[in-house]
TIMIRO-845391 format. One line per 5 residues: their letters; for each residue x, y, z of N, C-alpha, C, CB. Coordinates in steps of 0.05 Angstrom, whole numbers, plus 5000, padded with zeros to 4 digits. Glycine has a CB too. Layout:
// residues N
A> X/Y/Z/X/Y/Z/X/Y/Z/X/Y/Z; ...
// end
This chain:
// residues 269
MIADI> 8399/8252/5936/8378/8240/5925/8375/8226/5898/8363/8257/5926; 8368/8200/5901/8355/8186/5874/8338/8179/5877/8362/8168/5862; 8314/8187/5847/8289/8177/5846/8279/8162/5824/8273/8195/5850; 8271/8155/5822/8251/8134/5800/8236/8153/5797/8234/8104/5809; 8228/8168/5767/8206/8173/5762/8198/8164/5731/8204/8199/5770
GGRRF> 8180/8149/5730/8168/8132/5697/8192/8114/5698/8165/8154/5659; 8205/8112/5715/8223/8078/5696/8256/8101/5698/8205/8066/5641; 8250/8123/5693/8275/8142/5686/8290/8149/5722/8260/8179/5666; 8319/8149/5717/8331/8152/5740/8341/8178/5741/8349/8133/5744; 8337/8195/5760/8339/8236/5764/8359/8225/5796/8291/8265/5773
EWGLR> 8379/8237/5787/8404/8239/5809/8402/8271/5819/8440/8231/5794; 8382/8279/5838/8382/8300/5850/8421/8315/5859/8360/8292/5876; 8421/8342/5843/8450/8344/5854/8466/8336/5839/8456/8331/5875; 8458/8323/5821/8477/8314/5797/8488/8338/5772/8459/8289/5780; 8467/8342/5768/8460/8359/5743/8435/8376/5737/8460/8342/5723
TYVMG> 8424/8388/5723/8402/8406/5724/8391/8394/5693/8410/8442/5729; 8357/8385/5705/8345/8375/5690/8327/8390/5680/8339/8356/5697; 8319/8378/5659/8302/8406/5642/8273/8396/5633/8321/8417/5607; 8250/8411/5647/8227/8401/5637/8216/8424/5623/8209/8390/5659; 8202/8408/5591/8197/8426/5572/8171/8429/5577/8203/8419/5547
IINVT> 8158/8462/5571/8130/8461/5576/8113/8459/5562/8123/8475/5585; 8091/8445/5555/8071/8437/5537/8044/8454/5542/8067/8405/5540; 8032/8475/5531/8019/8488/5538/7982/8481/5515/8038/8515/5536; 7966/8468/5524/7951/8448/5507/7921/8469/5511/7951/8409/5522; 7929/8505/5507/7912/8522/5517/7908/8547/5493/7924/8530/5545
PDSFS> 7885/8555/5490/7888/8571/5476/7893/8600/5482/7872/8567/5465; 7898/8600/5505/7902/8630/5520/7933/8634/5537/7875/8634/5547; 7942/8624/5532/7975/8608/5552/7986/8643/5553/8008/8573/5524; 8000/8654/5576/8015/8676/5572/8036/8681/5545/8030/8677/5595; 8039/8656/5545/8068/8656/5536/8065/8660/5508/8087/8630/5543
GDGVG> 8036/8655/5492/8039/8653/5467/8049/8637/5458/8046/8666/5458; 8043/8604/5465/8061/8579/5458/8034/8565/5457/8088/8565/5481; 8010/8567/5462/7989/8551/5476/7976/8535/5450/7966/8573/5493; 7976/8511/5445/7971/8499/5413/7946/8493/5410/7987/8472/5404; 7917/8494/5431/7897/8499/5435/7883/8471/5440/7889/8516/5416
GNEEL> 7867/8456/5425/7869/8433/5424/7877/8416/5402/7850/8428/5431; 7895/8422/5396/7907/8403/5371/7930/8383/5388/7925/8427/5342; 7919/8359/5380/7937/8341/5393/7953/8335/5380/7929/8321/5401; 7957/8335/5354/7981/8324/5333/8003/8356/5335/7964/8315/5290; 7997/8369/5341/8019/8397/5339/8025/8388/5376/7999/8440/5329
ATSEG> 8008/8389/5390/8024/8382/5421/8044/8363/5419/8004/8369/5444; 8036/8346/5419/8048/8321/5408/8081/8321/5403/8034/8316/5379; 8081/8325/5377/8099/8341/5354/8121/8367/5373/8072/8360/5325; 8109/8380/5387/8123/8403/5401/8135/8380/5422/8102/8432/5416; 8120/8361/5434/8136/8346/5459/8159/8337/5444/8119/8318/5475
LRMVR> 8152/8318/5430/8178/8303/5411/8196/8318/5409/8174/8296/5381; 8200/8344/5399/8218/8362/5389/8228/8371/5413/8207/8382/5369; 8216/8376/5436/8228/8385/5458/8249/8362/5465/8208/8392/5480; 8236/8330/5471/8261/8317/5482/8285/8308/5464/8252/8293/5495; 8279/8317/5432/8306/8319/5418/8317/8332/5420/8310/8318/5401
EGADM> 8312/8357/5431/8318/8383/5445/8339/8384/5474/8290/8394/5453; 8333/8355/5488/8342/8358/5513/8327/8359/5538/8354/8378/5513; 8299/8360/5530/8280/8353/5554/8293/8329/5578/8250/8341/5539; 8290/8332/5596/8281/8301/5609/8255/8301/5624/8304/8290/5632; 8243/8316/5614/8212/8312/5630/8195/8326/5610/8209/8328/5666
LDVGG> 8169/8323/5613/8149/8339/5593/8125/8346/5612/8138/8320/5565; 8122/8370/5609/8101/8386/5633/8073/8395/5619/8117/8418/5647; 8049/8378/5616/8024/8385/5600/8002/8399/5617/8013/8358/5587; 8002/8424/5602/7978/8438/5619/7960/8443/5606/7982/8461/5633; 7932/8441/5614/7908/8448/5602/7890/8469/5602/7897/8434/5606
ESTRP> 7894/8487/5626/7887/8504/5639/7905/8530/5645/7881/8491/5658; 7908/8556/5629/7919/8571/5636/7913/8583/5659/7921/8581/5620; 7942/8589/5668/7944/8606/5697/7952/8632/5698/7960/8594/5715; 7954/8646/5673/7961/8674/5676/7938/8689/5687/7971/8687/5649; 7949/8719/5697/7929/8736/5710/7914/8738/5692/7934/8761/5719
GHQPI> 7885/8735/5704/7862/8748/5680/7846/8722/5671/7878/8766/5649; 7861/8697/5675/7859/8673/5657/7830/8662/5660/7882/8651/5664; 7815/8660/5648/7781/8641/5648/7789/8619/5659/7764/8632/5616; 7780/8613/5679/7775/8578/5690/7754/8572/5669/7762/8570/5728; 7762/8543/5672/7753/8518/5648/7738/8495/5670/7789/8500/5628
STSEE> 7717/8475/5656/7711/8468/5678/7729/8438/5677/7678/8470/5681; 7727/8424/5694/7746/8394/5696/7743/8384/5665/7732/8365/5722; 7724/8372/5661/7710/8363/5635/7728/8370/5611/7682/8378/5633; 7726/8397/5611/7746/8409/5586/7775/8408/5590/7741/8441/5581; 7783/8404/5621/7816/8412/5621/7816/8369/5616/7834/8436/5665
IARTE> 7803/8355/5624/7810/8325/5617/7810/8329/5590/7791/8301/5626; 7796/8336/5575/7792/8330/5542/7815/8348/5525/7758/8341/5530; 7832/8364/5543/7842/8372/5536/7873/8360/5541/7832/8392/5540; 7878/8354/5554/7908/8335/5568/7900/8305/5563/7913/8339/5609; 7877/8290/5565/7885/8268/5572/7895/8245/5539/7858/8259/5593
GVVAR> 7889/8262/5514/7900/8251/5492/7925/8258/5490/7887/8256/5471; 7940/8283/5488/7964/8296/5495/7980/8270/5511/7957/8324/5515; 7974/8259/5533/7993/8259/5558/7996/8225/5542/7977/8266/5599; 7963/8220/5534/7973/8185/5532/7989/8184/5506/7944/8159/5529; 7985/8199/5485/8007/8200/5465/8036/8206/5467/7999/8216/5448
LARET> 8042/8228/5485/8066/8226/5493/8076/8204/5509/8071/8246/5505; 8064/8184/5522/8070/8173/5535/8080/8146/5525/8054/8176/5551; 8065/8148/5501/8074/8127/5479/8094/8121/5469/8065/8128/5461; 8091/8150/5461/8115/8154/5442/8146/8168/5445/8105/8169/5425; 8143/8171/5479/8173/8184/5483/8174/8165/5513/8177/8227/5485
EVPIS> 8203/8159/5517/8211/8148/5544/8212/8167/5568/8239/8136/5541; 8211/8196/5567/8215/8214/5588/8190/8213/5603/8221/8243/5578; 8194/8222/5627/8157/8222/5650/8150/8242/5636/8153/8230/5691; 8121/8240/5637/8107/8259/5628/8093/8271/5651/8090/8249/5609; 8096/8295/5656/8075/8317/5679/8053/8326/5675/8084/8341/5685
IDTYK> 8032/8320/5686/8003/8340/5687/8001/8368/5703/7981/8323/5701; 8005/8382/5691/8008/8410/5713/7975/8425/5723/8030/8440/5692; 7966/8411/5742/7938/8418/5740/7937/8414/5779/7916/8393/5715; 7917/8425/5789/7907/8419/5812/7892/8409/5830/7907/8427/5814; 7875/8392/5801/7847/8385/5801/7852/8357/5794/7826/8401/5781
LEVAE> 7845/8336/5825/7835/8314/5822/7833/8291/5807/7823/8319/5823; 7805/8306/5796/7798/8292/5766/7820/8291/5747/7775/8308/5748; 7818/8312/5739/7847/8321/5715/7873/8301/5722/7862/8360/5722; 7881/8292/5748/7902/8284/5754/7900/8260/5747/7910/8289/5777; 7880/8252/5757/7877/8217/5756/7866/8208/5731/7856/8204/5779
AAVAA> 7852/8221/5710/7852/8223/5682/7883/8211/5665/7847/8257/5677; 7898/8238/5678/7928/8236/5665/7940/8213/5676/7947/8260/5670; 7945/8213/5688/7955/8184/5709/7950/8157/5696/7935/8182/5740; 7918/8155/5697/7910/8129/5679/7916/8141/5645/7870/8120/5684; 7928/8157/5632/7935/8160/5608/7965/8151/5601/7929/8186/5602
GATML> 7982/8153/5634/8004/8149/5628/8027/8168/5641/8002/8150/5603; 8019/8193/5656/8035/8209/5668/8046/8201/5692/8024/8231/5671; 8069/8210/5693/8078/8198/5723/8092/8219/5739/8100/8171/5721; 8084/8237/5740/8090/8264/5756/8066/8285/5757/8116/8281/5743; 8063/8293/5785/8031/8306/5781/8059/8336/5792/7990/8290/5813
NDIWG> 8041/8360/5783/8052/8395/5792/8028/8409/5790/8077/8413/5769; 8022/8412/5812/8008/8422/5829/8014/8451/5841/8008/8404/5847; 8001/8472/5823/8012/8510/5823/7996/8509/5860/7987/8546/5784; 7980/8495/5875/7972/8503/5899/7985/8477/5921/7937/8507/5897; 8003/8477/5918/8024/8456/5937/8001/8439/5954/8049/8475/5963
LSRSP> 7981/8421/5941/7963/8410/5965/7944/8427/5976/7979/8404/5988; 7948/8453/5970/7926/8466/6000/7897/8464/5979/7936/8514/6016; 7893/8459/5962/7864/8463/5949/7854/8431/5945/7865/8482/5917; 7883/8410/5930/7868/8392/5927/7891/8365/5939/7856/8394/5895; 7883/8360/5967/7903/8344/5982/7908/8316/5980/7897/8347/6007
GLAQL> 7876/8308/5959/7880/8280/5954/7904/8271/5929/7850/8271/5947; 7919/8296/5926/7942/8293/5900/7957/8282/5912/7955/8316/5884; 7960/8277/5937/7989/8270/5953/7982/8236/5947/7993/8282/5996; 7956/8222/5950/7947/8203/5955/7955/8184/5932/7921/8207/5961; 7939/8207/5916/7946/8198/5883/7971/8187/5876/7943/8221/5864
ASSRN> 7984/8206/5882/8017/8213/5870/8038/8179/5888/8033/8259/5891; 8024/8176/5916/8030/8159/5932/8019/8124/5924/8018/8173/5956; 7997/8128/5911/7989/8108/5900/7990/8092/5879/7976/8112/5901; 7996/8112/5863/8005/8105/5830/8036/8109/5827/7988/8129/5806; 8054/8116/5849/8086/8121/5843/8096/8148/5827/8097/8097/5825
CALVL> 8075/8162/5840/8079/8186/5810/8106/8215/5830/8026/8210/5799; 8122/8219/5819/8135/8244/5825/8104/8266/5836/8155/8256/5792; 8112/8289/5854/8087/8305/5857/8116/8332/5855/8061/8299/5894; 8109/8352/5844/8116/8385/5848/8090/8406/5861/8123/8399/5812; 8115/8407/5890/8092/8425/5906/8104/8447/5893/8089/8427/5944
MHNQD> 8086/8476/5894/8088/8501/5885/8077/8511/5908/8077/8508/5859; 8091/8536/5917/8084/8559/5932/8056/8576/5916/8112/8578/5934; 8038/8588/5930/8021/8602/5916/8002/8613/5939/8008/8584/5895; 7982/8640/5927/7967/8651/5946/7949/8675/5931/7986/8659/5969; 7927/8681/5935/7909/8695/5934/7918/8725/5941/7890/8682/5950
GTDYA> 7931/8735/5918/7934/8772/5924/7973/8766/5929/7908/8790/5967; 7985/8788/5937/8011/8790/5942/8008/8801/5968/8027/8806/5923; 7998/8799/5989/8013/8819/6016/8018/8792/6029/7991/8845/6039; 8033/8796/6052/8049/8774/6061/8055/8788/6091/8076/8766/6039; 8047/8782/6110/8054/8787/6136/8072/8789/6146/8048/8777/6147
GDVME> 8095/8778/6131/8127/8777/6145/8141/8774/6120/8135/8749/6171; 8163/8763/6129/8180/8765/6109/8174/8744/6086/8206/8762/6120; 8178/8757/6056/8161/8738/6037/8172/8706/6035/8162/8752/6004; 8207/8706/6042/8220/8683/6030/8209/8661/6057/8260/8687/6023; 8209/8679/6087/8198/8659/6105/8182/8645/6105/8192/8664/6119
EIKHF> 8158/8672/6094/8126/8650/6094/8128/8628/6063/8087/8679/6089; 8148/8633/6045/8146/8612/6021/8152/8592/6035/8164/8614/5995; 8176/8595/6054/8186/8568/6069/8164/8554/6085/8210/8574/6089; 8159/8563/6100/8130/8556/6118/8109/8534/6095/8108/8595/6125; 8098/8547/6081/8079/8537/6062/8083/8516/6050/8074/8552/6046
LRNSV> 8110/8518/6038/8126/8494/6030/8138/8468/6043/8144/8503/6021; 8138/8482/6074/8142/8453/6099/8127/8431/6100/8138/8459/6127; 8098/8456/6098/8069/8440/6103/8061/8418/6085/8046/8460/6099; 8071/8431/6057/8056/8417/6039/8079/8392/6035/8047/8435/6010; 8114/8396/6033/8127/8365/6035/8114/8347/6062/8166/8367/6040
DRALE> 8105/8361/6087/8091/8342/6108/8070/8322/6097/8074/8360/6130; 8047/8333/6080/8034/8330/6074/8033/8305/6059/8031/8348/6069; 8058/8314/6043/8064/8294/6015/8071/8264/6035/8099/8308/5990; 8092/8270/6052/8105/8255/6063/8092/8225/6079/8117/8273/6078; 8071/8247/6092/8045/8238/6111/8028/8219/6088/8022/8271/6124
AGVPR> 8028/8231/6069/8011/8206/6050/8019/8183/6037/8000/8215/6030; 8055/8184/6039/8070/8161/6031/8082/8167/6008/8055/8138/6029; 8086/8195/6000/8103/8203/5974/8132/8196/5982/8101/8236/5966; 8152/8182/5980/8179/8183/5981/8195/8211/5977/8186/8165/5962; 8208/8219/5997/8220/8238/5990/8237/8255/5975/8223/8239/5999
ERVLI> 8240/8231/5961/8260/8236/5938/8247/8238/5914/8280/8216/5934; 8214/8235/5913/8196/8241/5893/8175/8264/5902/8182/8214/5885; 8191/8281/5913/8175/8306/5923/8192/8329/5918/8166/8305/5956; 8177/8352/5899/8204/8365/5888/8185/8397/5904/8214/8362/5840; 8197/8416/5902/8188/8440/5908/8199/8465/5898/8188/8441/5930
DPGIG> 8177/8488/5892/8182/8495/5877/8162/8528/5887/8178/8474/5854; 8188/8552/5892/8184/8578/5905/8163/8588/5891/8208/8596/5906; 8144/8586/5860/8124/8597/5849/8131/8621/5837/8105/8599/5867; 8152/8635/5824/8150/8661/5811/8131/8657/5786/8179/8672/5802; 8122/8691/5798/8100/8700/5788/8074/8689/5795/8102/8700/5764
FGKTA> 8067/8676/5820/8049/8671/5832/8045/8679/5857/8048/8651/5831; 8024/8698/5858/8021/8709/5884/8037/8726/5894/8021/8694/5900; 8054/8737/5881/8080/8753/5888/8084/8783/5860/8113/8723/5887; 8087/8806/5866/8096/8829/5861/8126/8824/5835/8104/8842/5893; 8126/8831/5819/8155/8837/5806/8177/8835/5823/8157/8864/5796
EQNWI> 8173/8853/5845/8203/8860/5864/8209/8833/5878/8199/8889/5892; 8176/8819/5891/8176/8799/5909/8191/8777/5888/8144/8792/5921; 8179/8780/5873/8199/8758/5852/8227/8748/5847/8197/8765/5830; 8239/8778/5855/8275/8786/5843/8276/8784/5880/8287/8831/5817; 8262/8783/5898/8275/8780/5920/8281/8747/5928/8259/8794/5940
VMRRL> 8257/8732/5918/8257/8696/5917/8280/8693/5899/8226/8678/5901; 8288/8696/5879/8310/8695/5861/8337/8702/5871/8305/8710/5841; 8332/8714/5894/8367/8726/5905/8361/8707/5925/8377/8765/5918; 8349/8695/5939/8343/8681/5960/8343/8651/5963/8324/8688/5965; 8341/8641/5932/8334/8622/5925/8345/8597/5940/8339/8624/5902
SELRE> 8369/8604/5947/8391/8580/5963/8377/8571/5993/8428/8596/5971; 8362/8590/6001/8346/8583/6022/8330/8562/6024/8334/8599/6026; 8327/8554/5997/8295/8530/6001/8310/8508/6008/8272/8519/5967; 8342/8507/6001/8362/8480/6011/8351/8468/6042/8399/8492/6017; 8344/8495/6058/8341/8485/6083/8317/8463/6079/8334/8509/6105
LGQPI> 8290/8458/6062/8276/8443/6065/8289/8413/6053/8253/8454/6054; 8305/8407/6039/8322/8387/6041/8306/8371/6019/8328/8373/6072; 8298/8377/6001/8278/8370/5977/8297/8379/5941/8242/8394/5983; 8297/8369/5927/8301/8375/5902/8278/8405/5897/8296/8344/5882; 8296/8424/5883/8284/8442/5874/8275/8451/5854/8290/8452/5877
LIGTS> 8248/8462/5838/8239/8467/5812/8234/8494/5801/8218/8455/5811; 8246/8499/5785/8238/8531/5787/8229/8535/5754/8269/8555/5798; 8210/8554/5748/8199/8564/5725/8193/8597/5733/8172/8546/5717; 8218/8602/5714/8217/8634/5708/8217/8641/5679/8241/8649/5721; 8207/8630/5663/8212/8623/5636/8191/8646/5620/8204/8588/5632
RKSFI> 8203/8664/5601/8189/8683/5588/8170/8697/5621/8167/8665/5558; 8169/8699/5642/8144/8712/5653/8153/8744/5655/8135/8698/5684; 8127/8754/5669/8127/8781/5668/8153/8801/5684/8099/8785/5681; 8159/8791/5706/8182/8806/5720/8203/8806/5706/8190/8796/5744; 8208/8789/5685/8235/8784/5660/8223/8810/5641/8234/8743/5637
GKALD> 8203/8809/5643/8189/8833/5617/8192/8857/5621/8159/8833/5612; 8184/8862/5648/8187/8887/5670/8217/8901/5669/8182/8874/5704; 8230/8888/5680/8255/8893/5685/8273/8907/5652/8266/8861/5696; 8260/8888/5625/8280/8899/5598/8263/8912/5591/8293/8881/5575; 8229/8914/5597/8213/8930/5580/8212/8914/5546/8228/8963/5580
LPVDE> 8210/8890/5546/8197/8875/5533/8179/8849/5528/8207/8874/5526; 8170/8856/5505/8144/8834/5506/8152/8798/5510/8126/8836/5471; 8133/8782/5511/8143/8756/5512/8152/8737/5502/8137/8748/5516; 8148/8750/5477/8174/8737/5442/8204/8754/5446/8157/8755/5396; 8205/8762/5464/8234/8780/5467/8247/8768/5499/8224/8823/5467
RIEGT> 8244/8744/5511/8249/8750/5532/8270/8729/5547/8226/8754/5541; 8278/8719/5516/8296/8695/5521/8329/8698/5546/8306/8686/5485; 8339/8725/5525/8367/8727/5551/8358/8727/5578/8386/8756/5550; 8330/8744/5588/8324/8745/5608/8314/8718/5625/8308/8763/5604; 8305/8710/5608/8304/8676/5623/8333/8664/5619/8278/8651/5605
AATVT> 8350/8672/5607/8372/8651/5606/8386/8665/5634/8393/8649/5573; 8387/8682/5639/8398/8696/5657/8391/8687/5693/8388/8724/5647; 8360/8682/5690/8351/8677/5709/8356/8648/5712/8327/8686/5709; 8353/8635/5699/8364/8607/5697/8386/8601/5703/8363/8596/5676; 8413/8615/5697/8428/8608/5708/8440/8619/5736/8438/8607/5692
AAILR> 8422/8639/5749/8423/8643/5765/8415/8621/5788/8415/8663/5762; 8394/8616/5776/8375/8592/5801/8386/8572/5789/8336/8586/5802; 8402/8563/5774/8425/8544/5777/8452/8536/5797/8434/8549/5758; 8459/8563/5799/8480/8570/5813/8477/8578/5847/8489/8593/5798; 8446/8580/5843/8433/8576/5872/8422/8547/5886/8408/8595/5872
GTDVI> 8431/8530/5870/8417/8501/5878/8390/8486/5867/8411/8504/5905; 8383/8504/5835/8360/8499/5827/8363/8470/5814/8350/8521/5809; 8343/8439/5815/8353/8423/5806/8341/8420/5780/8353/8405/5822; 8315/8419/5774/8301/8427/5745/8288/8450/5743/8282/8408/5736; 8294/8459/5711/8283/8479/5706/8256/8478/5685/8303/8493/5699
RVHDV> 8240/8495/5681/8218/8489/5671/8205/8514/5652/8202/8480/5692; 8215/8506/5632/8219/8526/5607/8203/8522/5579/8249/8526/5599; 8208/8540/5561/8196/8538/5541/8211/8532/5522/8184/8556/5538; 8240/8547/5516/8256/8541/5505/8279/8523/5514/8261/8560/5498; 8267/8497/5503/8288/8478/5512/8312/8481/5496/8279/8451/5511
REMTR> 8317/8480/5476/8346/8482/5460/8366/8498/5477/8342/8498/5430; 8353/8522/5475/8372/8545/5487/8374/8536/5509/8365/8574/5487; 8355/8537/5536/8365/8538/5561/8378/8508/5569/8342/8547/5580; 8376/8486/5549/8389/8467/5556/8419/8475/5558/8383/8447/5540; 8421/8485/5540/8455/8493/5527/8461/8505/5559/8460/8523/5492
VGQIA> 8441/8529/5563/8449/8551/5586/8450/8523/5608/8420/8584/5594; 8432/8504/5616/8435/8493/5644/8467/8486/5641/8414/8464/5653; 8473/8466/5616/8494/8458/5613/8524/8472/5622/8491/8455/5591; 8529/8506/5619/8551/8521/5627/8542/8526/5649/8560/8542/5611; 8515/8531/5665/8520/8540/5686/8516/8512/5703/8503/8564/5692
DRMR> 8518/8486/5695/8530/8462/5715/8555/8466/5710/8523/8431/5710; 8570/8471/5699/8604/8471/5703/8612/8492/5711/8622/8468/5681; 8599/8515/5718/8603/8536/5733/8605/8528/5769/8579/8555/5725; 8570/8517/5773/8566/8509/5791/8595/8480/5810/8538/8502/5780
// end
């Protein structure tokens, strides 16, 4: 499948694409949040593009465990200017990491061409109509409250994502612009995350490009008994495994290093 996102061509399956993470928050779990510093966020984004990022994902509200929710207006204030500057100063697609329709609308008006919904349209179905009407790509992630699953974890994730994809297609989003994300670290224990990683190739059954975000996450930290700033090798291992199981986009903090990892993993694949 070939997708046009923000004027850029993405041929799924040709190689692994890299999404750089820009946290415009003061409380990111990874310690890389730039708060309300628009200048710093923009320079970080431009650096990531120089280092190999194919797209940038701007988020204004932390989703770490125990995070403090913020208002829609505050989230817009944090992200709108950064999205606008990055859209002006670079040619890669800019994604807005939000599940709130009003935040996404403001970001699209500012130049975003990709919506990254951590709730897979289950909380804001209107994001599908927005993506359709404004020709945006849509990332649909599996998520749930709590870590209890009635049956097989991977089967439930696939069921959730199938429903999310169906909603997007019904709203008119072209199939090639709908990506799926199993939601590593969201509604899952550390062991459940490893189950998903081992069985990641099963997501190919859904026929959609796959995005995954394992970067610096706690299941890596628990396995290695390391703090967040010492998880780059663990991240590299999970990125390699994900690519060998068919992942199309890796969402990462360490763009330069993971771009290189991706190039080698693509050669092996």
